[in-house]
N, C-alpha and C positions, 0 to 999 in steps of 0.2 A: 815656448817651443824649442826643442833641442836644435843644435846646429845640424842642418841636413847634410853637411859635408863630412864624409868619412874618408880617411886615407889608410892604406895598408902598406906597410913596408916589410918586405922579406925577399928571399930569393925566389919565391913563387910569384910569377908574373902572370898577368892575364889581360880582357876584351878591349885598336884597329887602324890599321894604316889605310885600309881601303874602305871608304864609306859607300851605300846602295839606294835605288829608287823605285819603289812600287807603292801604290796606295792600298791600304787594307780596306776592302769593301765592308768588312764587318766592324771596323773600328776597334779591333782588339787584337793586338799582335806584339811580337818582339821584332825590333828592327835592328839592322846593323848598318854601319856607315861604309859606303863604298864610293870612292871618287866624289865625296862631298854630298852624297844623297843618301836618304834613308830608304833602305830596301827591306822587304820582308825577310826575316831570318828563317828560311826553310831549306830543306835539303838541296833543292835545285839551285837556289841562289847562292848558297854557301860553298858549293863544290868549286874547287880551284882558288878559293880565297884563303887567307891566313886564319880565318875563323873556323874552318871546316873541321880540323882535327879535334879542337876543343869541343865543338858541337857533337862530334862522333862519340867522344867520351861520355858526355851527358846522356846521349841517347842509348848508350850501351849499359846504363845502370838504372835500376829502379828509382833511386833517389833523384838522379839527375833528370830523368825523363818526367818524373812527377812534377818537379818544380818548373821545368821548362814548359810542359803542357799547361800547367796552371796559369802561367802568365801569357802564353800564346793564345789563350782563349778567355782572357779576362776583359770584361766590358767596363772596368773601372780604372785600369792602369795600363799604360804603354811603357815598355822598356826600350831604350835606345842604347845600343852597344857600339863603341868605337875603339880604334887603336891609336895610341898616341906615343910619340917619341919622347915626350916630356915626363909623363907619369912614370914613377919608378917601378911600380908593379901594377896594382889594381886599385881603383877608387870608385866609389858609388856616391851619387848625389840623389838623395831620396828623403822625403818627409811627408807626413800627412798633409793633404791639401796642395801639394806642389804640382802646379799645372803650367801650361804654356803662358797663361796670363801672369801668374805670380813670378815666373822666370823672366818676364819682361820681353816677350816677343814683339817685334815691330809689325807694321802693316803688311809686310811681305811674309809674315809667319816665321821669320828667322830671329835668333836670339841676339846676334851681335856678340860683343865681348862679354864672356862670363868671368866673374872675379875669382875663379877657382883654377889653380894650376892643373893642367892636364885635361881640362874640359874645353879648351879652345877649339878642338876639332868639331864641336857641336855648334859653333857660332854661325855657320853657313847653312845649317840644316833647317828645312821647313818643318816646323812642329805643328802647324795649323791643322794638319790631318788628325791630330789627337783631340781636337775640339776642347771641351772642358774636362776631359778625363785627367786623372793624375798621371804624372810623368816621372820616370826614374831614369837617370843617366848613368851608364857604366863605362869607365875608361880603362882599357888594359894596355899593357906595354907592347908596343908594336915590334920591337926588336925580339922580344921573347916569342911572340907569336909567329915571327918569320922563321924561327929555327925549327928544323924538322927532325931532330933526334927523337927517339922513342921516349926517353926520359922527359924531354921538354914538352912533348905532346901531353904526357900524363900530368905534369905540373901545371901546364896551361889549362887543362881541363878542370883540375881541382881549383885553380885560381878563379876561373869563371863561375864555377859552382859556388865557390866561397862568396863572391860578390853578390850574386843573386840571392843565395840562401841567407847569408848573414844580414845583409843591409837592406834587403827588400822584403823577403819572406818572413824573416825573424825580426823585422824592424821594430824598434822601441827602446827608449832609453838612450844611453850613449853608445858610441861605436864600440867601446870596450865591453859594454853589456852584451851587445850583439855578438861579439867575438866569443864571449864566454858561452853563450847559448849555442853557438856553432860548434864549439869544442876546442877553441884555441886556449891553451893554458894561460891563466891569469888575464886573459883578454887582451894581451899585448901583441899587436901585429898579426902576422899570418903564421901558418905552420912551417916549422923547420923540422923536417922529418928526421934529421940527424940528431936532434937534441930534445925534441918535444915528447911529452907523454900525453897521449890523447885517449879519451874515453871511447872505447870501441862502439858504444851505443849512441854516441853523439852524432849529429848530422855529418860532421867531418869524418868521424871514424867509419860510419856506415858507407859513405860515398867512396872513401879510399879502398875499403875492403871489396865493395862491389866492382870498382874499376879494375882492381887487380884480378879478381875472379873472372871478369869479362874477357881478359886476354886481348882486348882491342889494341893495346899497345904492348910491344915486346920490350918492356923496361929491363934495366940491368938487375942482376941479382943483388947488387949492393943497395940500390934504391928500394927494391922490393923488401929486402930484409930489414932495412932501416924503418920502413913504414910498419911492417908487421911487428917489429920490436917496440915501436912507439905506441901501438894500440894496446890499451890496457882495459881489461874487463872490470 
C-alpha cells in the first residue's frame, strides 16, 4: 500500500487553528476542528471562523460544491479538517482502509501523537464518532487562513479544494500521480500561478476559472491575469 501521507509545498496554503464539536447523527459528514473538538462543517458553524472564506469559495463554484457535497453526504468516509501553525501549506492523510482503528485511537476515541508533522492538531480529537468508516485528515496552514486579503481568500479556497480533490477524491498511486490528475504541472507541489501552465480542463483549471467567474472574492488584476495566463486549452 502506498504511503498515505502526502505533503504539498507552495505559496498556496490551506485547512485550522480553531477545532469544532457536534456529532453527526447520520454518520456522514465533513468536520472542522475548533478549540480541540470536531464540529460539523456547515454554514452556521463555519461563520466567524478562519475556515469560512475558503468554504465560501467552494460553495460559489460548481466544482467545489460538487466535491464538498459528495463527502458531506458520504456514508463510507469522514473528512476532518484542521488548521496548523506547523504545516507549511496543506497536507492530507488518506489511504484505502484508513479508519480510526488503523490510526490507533485509544479507549477514549482519541489518536494521541501522530507520527506526521502538521497532524498534531488531531491528537486530541475524538474520532470514535466515525465508527468503522474510513477517515481522511486534512491539515491547512493556520497563518494563511487567518489572513483576510481577497487574494489570500482565493488562494486558501483553491488550496482546500486541492487537498480534497487531489488526495481524497482523485486518490490513487503516489502523491505526484494525484497532483498530475489534479492539474499540477509535472505533479510537483501545488500551483504557482505566476509560473505554472495549467490545463484549463483539469480539475485545477476548472475550479480556478469558476472561482474567478463567481466574483466571490475581489482579487487583484495581477493575480487574475496570472491565473488566466496560466490556463491553457
